[in-house]
C-alpha positions as CSV (number, residue, x, y, z in Angstrom):
1,X,96.3,210.5,74.1
2,X,97.1,207.4,72.0
3,X,99.4,204.4,71.6
4,X,102.1,203.8,74.2
5,X,101.0,206.8,76.3
6,X,97.6,205.3,76.7
7,X,98.7,201.7,77.2
8,X,101.3,202.7,79.8
9,X,98.7,204.7,81.8
10,X,100.8,207.9,81.7
11,X,103.8,206.2,83.5
12,X,106.1,206.8,80.5
13,X,107.9,204.2,78.3
14,X,111.3,203.3,76.9
15,X,112.0,202.4,73.3
16,X,114.9,200.3,71.9
17,X,115.8,199.2,68.5
18,X,116.7,195.5,68.1
19,X,117.9,193.3,65.2
20,X,116.2,190.0,64.8
21,X,116.4,187.1,62.4
22,X,113.3,186.3,60.4
23,X,112.4,184.0,57.6
24,X,112.0,185.9,54.3
25,X,111.7,185.4,50.6
26,X,109.9,182.1,51.1
27,X,109.1,180.0,48.0
28,X,106.8,177.0,47.6
29,X,108.5,174.1,45.8
30,X,106.4,171.3,44.2
31,X,105.3,169.2,46.0
32,X,105.0,170.2,49.4
33,X,108.0,172.1,50.8
34,X,108.6,175.7,51.5
35,X,112.2,177.1,51.4
36,X,113.1,180.4,53.0
37,X,116.1,182.7,53.5
38,X,117.0,184.2,56.8
39,X,117.0,188.0,56.9
40,X,118.1,190.4,59.6
41,X,115.3,192.9,60.4
42,X,115.5,196.0,62.6
43,X,112.5,196.4,64.9
44,X,111.5,198.9,67.6
45,X,110.4,197.5,71.0
46,X,108.6,199.7,73.6
47,X,108.4,198.9,77.3
48,X,106.3,200.6,79.9
49,X,108.1,202.0,83.0
């Protein structure tokens, strides 16, 4: 037994896919600022029952 089965103590779990905004393609600009783009990223979330 591993992963979600173990962490949820055998009660089962639900998964869902979400889309979140994250900073990406960050670049350092001289001197002392960082500029990033905003990207949409798909992630899986898992919840114990």
